[in-house]
C-alpha positions in Angstrom: -104.5 92.8 30.2 -105.4 96.6 30.0 -108.3 97.9 31.9 -110.8 100.0 30.3 -111.6 101.6 34.0 -108.5 101.6 36.0 -109.6 104.4 38.0 -109.4 102.6 41.4 -106.0 101.5 40.9 -104.9 105.0 39.9 -106.3 106.4 42.8 -104.7 103.9 44.9 -101.5 104.7 43.6 -101.8 108.4 44.6 -102.3 109.4 40.7 -104.2 112.5 39.9 -108.0 111.4 39.4 -111.2 113.5 38.1 -113.4 111.7 40.9 -113.3 109.3 43.5 -113.8 105.3 42.4 -116.4 103.7 44.3 -117.4 99.9 45.4 -118.8 98.5 48.3 -117.8 95.5 50.6 -120.2 92.6 50.6 -121.3 94.1 47.1 -121.9 90.6 45.8 -124.7 89.6 47.9 -128.5 89.2 49.0 -128.9 92.8 47.9 -129.5 91.8 44.3 -132.2 89.9 43.1 -129.9 87.9 40.7 -127.4 86.6 43.4 -130.6 85.3 45.6 -132.1 83.7 42.3 -128.8 81.6 42.3 -128.5 81.2 46.0 -131.7 79.4 46.3 -130.8 76.8 44.6 -127.9 75.8 46.1 -127.3 74.6 49.7 -125.8 77.8 50.9 -123.0 79.9 51.0 -120.0 77.4 50.9 -121.3 75.7 47.9 -121.3 79.3 46.0 -117.9 80.5 47.4 -116.6 76.8 46.3 -118.2 76.3 42.8 -115.9 78.6 40.4 -118.3 79.1 37.8 -120.9 80.6 40.3 -118.3 82.5 42.2 -117.3 84.2 39.1 -121.0 85.1 38.0 -121.9 86.8 41.7 -118.6 88.8 41.7 -119.5 90.4 38.4 -123.2 90.7 39.1 -122.7 94.5 41.0 -120.5 95.5 38.1 -123.7 95.0 35.6 -126.2 96.0 37.9 -124.7 99.0 40.0 -121.5 99.9 37.5 -119.2 99.9 40.6 -115.9 100.6 39.5 -114.3 97.3 40.6 -115.6 93.6 41.7 -114.2 92.0 44.8 -113.9 88.2 44.2 -116.5 86.1 46.0 -115.0 84.0 48.4 -115.0 84.1 52.7 -111.9 85.0 54.9 -112.3 81.7 56.5 -110.6 80.0 53.5 -107.5 80.4 55.2 -108.2 78.2 58.5 -109.7 75.4 56.3 -106.6 75.2 54.1 -104.6 75.0 57.1 -106.6 72.0 58.0 -109.2 73.5 60.8 -112.2 72.7 58.6 -115.6 75.3 59.4 -119.4 75.0 58.8 -121.3 78.0 57.8 -124.7 78.0 59.6 -127.6 79.6 58.3 -128.4 82.9 60.2 -125.7 81.9 62.8 -122.5 82.4 61.1 -119.6 80.3 61.2 -118.7 77.3 63.4 -115.8 75.5 64.1 -116.2 71.8 65.3 -113.1 71.7 66.6 -111.1 74.5 68.0 -107.3 75.6 68.8 -106.4 75.5 72.5 -102.7 74.5 72.6 -99.2 74.5 71.1 -100.1 70.9 69.6 -103.0 72.0 68.4 -101.0 74.9 66.3 -98.3 72.4 65.3 -100.7 70.0 63.3 -101.8 72.5 61.2 -100.4 73.5 57.6 -99.2 76.3 56.5 -97.6 78.8 54.1 -97.7 77.4 50.2 -98.5 74.1 51.3 -101.6 75.5 53.0 -102.5 78.0 50.4 -102.5 75.3 47.5 -105.4 73.9 49.3 -107.6 76.6 47.7 -107.6 76.0 43.9 -111.0 76.9 43.6 -110.4 80.6 44.4 -107.9 80.4 42.2 -110.1 79.4 39.1 -112.8 81.8 40.3 -110.0 84.6 39.7 -109.2 83.2 36.1 -112.9 82.9 35.2 -114.0 86.3 36.6 -111.0 87.7 34.7 -111.9 86.5 31.6 -116.0 87.1 31.6 -114.6 90.7 33.0 -112.3 91.3 30.1 -110.6 94.2 31.7 -113.7 96.1 32.4 -112.9 96.5 36.0 -110.3 95.8 38.5 -110.5 93.1 40.5 -109.9 92.7 44.4 -108.3 90.0 46.2 -108.8 89.8 49.8 -108.3 87.9 53.0 -108.6 88.4 56.4 -106.2 89.7 59.0 -104.1 87.3 61.1 -105.6 88.5 64.4 -109.3 88.1 62.9 -108.5 84.9 61.6 -107.0 84.1 64.9 -110.2 84.9 66.6 -112.5 82.7 65.0 -110.1 79.8 65.2 -109.9 80.0 68.9 -113.2 81.4 69.4 -114.9 78.7 67.2 -117.4 81.0 66.1 -118.6 84.6 66.0 -118.9 86.5 69.3 -119.5 89.8 70.7 -116.5 89.4 73.0 -113.9 87.0 71.7 -113.0 86.3 75.0 -111.6 82.7 74.5 -109.5 84.2 71.8 -108.5 87.2 73.6 -107.7 84.9 76.6 -105.4 82.7 74.6 -103.5 86.1 74.3 -103.4 86.7 77.7 -102.7 83.1 79.4 -100.7 81.3 76.5 -98.7 84.3 74.2 -96.5 82.0 72.7 -99.1 80.0 71.4 -101.1 83.1 70.2 -97.8 83.9 68.1 -96.9 80.9 66.9 -100.6 80.5 65.5 -100.4 83.9 64.0 -97.0 83.3 62.5 -99.0 80.2 60.5 -101.5 82.3 59.6 -99.2 85.1 58.1 -97.2 82.9 55.7 -100.4 81.2 54.5 -102.2 84.4 53.9 -98.8 85.6 52.1 -98.9 82.6 49.8 -102.7 82.5 49.4 -102.5 86.4 48.3 -99.0 85.9 46.2 -101.5 83.4 44.2 -104.4 85.4 43.7 -102.0 88.0 42.4 -100.7 86.0 39.9 -104.2 84.9 39.0 -105.3 88.3 38.5 -106.2 90.1 41.3 -105.2 94.1 40.5 -105.9 95.2 44.2 -105.6 93.3 47.6 -107.6 93.8 51.0 -106.8 93.0 54.1 -109.9 92.8 56.4 -109.0 92.9 60.4 -113.0 92.6 61.1 -112.2 92.4 64.7 -109.5 94.8 65.4 -111.1 97.1 67.5 -111.8 94.6 70.5 -108.1 94.5 71.3 -106.6 96.9 73.7 -104.0 99.4 71.5 -101.1 97.5 73.2 -102.3 94.0 72.1 -102.9 95.2 68.6 -99.6 96.7 68.4 -98.2 93.4 70.1 -100.0 90.6 68.3 -102.1 92.1 65.0 -100.1 94.8 63.4 -96.4 93.4 63.4 -98.6 90.6 61.0 -100.3 93.0 59.0 -97.0 94.9 58.3 -95.3 91.7 57.0 -98.9 90.5 54.9 -98.4 94.3 53.3 -94.5 94.0 52.4 -95.1 91.1 51.0 -97.1 91.8 48.5 -95.6 93.5 45.2 -96.7 94.7 42.0 -100.3 95.5 43.1 -101.9 98.2 45.7 -102.7 96.9 49.4 -105.9 98.4 51.0 -105.8 97.8 55.0 -109.0 97.5 56.4 -109.0 97.5 60.9 -112.5 97.7 61.7 -112.9 99.9 65.1 -108.7 100.2 65.3 -108.8 104.3 65.3 -106.6 104.0 68.2 -103.5 102.6 65.9 -104.5 105.0 63.1 -100.9 106.4 63.3 -99.3 103.2 63.1 -101.3 101.7 60.6 -100.2 104.9 58.3 -96.7 103.6 58.7 -97.6 100.2 57.1 -96.0 99.5 53.4 -99.4 99.9 52.1 -101.4 102.3 49.8 -104.8 102.7 51.6 -106.2 102.4 54.9 -109.9 101.9 55.0 -111.7 103.9 57.7 -115.1 102.6 59.8 -118.1 105.0 59.9 -116.9 105.9 63.6 -113.8 107.6 62.2 -114.0 111.2 61.1 -111.8 111.4 58.1 -110.2 115.0 59.4 -108.9 113.0 62.3 -107.7 110.0 60.1 -105.8 112.2 57.9 -104.2 114.1 60.3 -103.0 110.9 62.2 -102.2 109.0 59.0 -100.6 111.8 56.7 -101.3 112.8 53.2 -99.2 110.1 51.3 -101.8 107.5 51.9 -105.3 107.2 50.1 -108.3 106.7 52.8 -111.2 104.5 51.8 -114.7 104.6 53.3 -116.8 105.5 55.5 -120.4 106.1 55.0 -122.3 104.6 57.5 -124.0 101.2 56.2 -127.4 101.7 57.8 -127.5 105.4 56.0 -128.9 103.3 53.0 -131.7 102.6 54.9 -132.8 106.3 54.5 -134.7 108.0 51.7 -132.2 108.3 48.7 -132.3 112.0 48.8 -131.0 111.7 52.3 -128.1 108.8 50.9 -127.5 111.5 48.4 -126.9 114.3 50.5 -125.1 111.9 53.0 -122.7 110.8 50.5 -122.0 114.2 49.2 -121.0 115.1 52.5 -118.6 112.4 53.0 -117.2 113.2 49.7 -116.2 116.4 50.5 -115.2 116.0 54.0 -112.4 113.5 52.4 -111.0 115.3 49.5 -108.7 113.9 47.2 -106.9 110.9 47.4 -110.1 108.9 48.6 -111.8 105.6 47.3 -115.7 105.8 48.3 -117.3 103.1 50.2 -118.9 102.2 53.1 -117.3 101.8 56.9 -118.2 98.1 56.9 -120.5 95.6 54.5 -123.6 96.6 53.1 -126.5 95.2 54.9 -128.6 91.9 53.4 -131.6 93.8 53.6 -130.6 97.5 52.0 -133.0 98.7 49.7 -131.3 98.2 46.2 -132.4 102.0 45.0 -130.6 103.2 48.2 -127.3 101.3 46.8 -127.6 102.9 43.6 -128.3 106.3 44.6 -124.9 106.2 46.7 -123.1 104.8 43.7 -124.7 106.9 41.1 -123.8 110.1 43.6 -120.3 109.1 43.6 -120.1 108.7 40.1 -121.5 112.1 39.5 -119.1 113.6 41.7 -116.2 116.0 40.2 -113.0 117.1 42.0 -112.4 120.6 42.2 -108.9 121.4 40.4 -107.4 122.5 43.5 -108.6 119.5 45.3 -106.9 117.4 43.0 -103.5 116.2 44.0 
């Protein structure tokens, strides 16, 4: 299906464009009253994410309300461990909780992997099918997955954490177990993302949310090789890698076979460009808390960000938009980007 607005895809592919595209991580969520109305009638996040018609509806809401340049399918990165056989719960106001965790090689070997595991997520693929039909080519649809290290961290830790010390302990004390688990996560993620592309995803994003808690050496050993394999396995659509807090491996990330590198708000665009090179498109990286400021300040900060990045840029926040962010500020951010135009000398 031909896209009416293909700005995101053209930008990711390095083509000349008139302005940067804009979307936001977690744009389908509690910033929108339409989303809150649906959530109020349900038992929780998982019911919404596993009901394809509703997941499709909330995926499209920010396209209707905010006029962003892309939709991102409403789902969760932790569907991967669940598909592999490790169930989790989402506790309201506390986050994910795994009743059982991975501690030994025997625990790892009991898990499903690859296509067999990915086949356990039909509701995600149905959500993509419905969303594509309802969007009818208006904007691209982004599919995503968590990076293997981030997924491992939850499967071993059992919940969110400030340090993920249990997960990091595994890397130091049982590296063979860690690598075997990462291998299974990787084969499952590859099968999952390939299926998403078959069901209409126009771009893939890999989220390494807990990249920043690893040492540079650990990241190069336990994270980077697996992300590299995922990126190399995805064909026909662009791939974005977002490794939050991993400024120390930007040069290495720049060598991955992906089109776009996402940046958090602590990463200087000029430094990123110097380390990554000019071939990649950069995505980001306004501080999500900037959107708590008055709209005039949001507009000013957004323009400054756009000027700092120059061309080959996808406008976004440096992480997901927070649930209590004022809607007017979100709209100010999006509208400022949409009104921005590159000077001809900046377009490459």
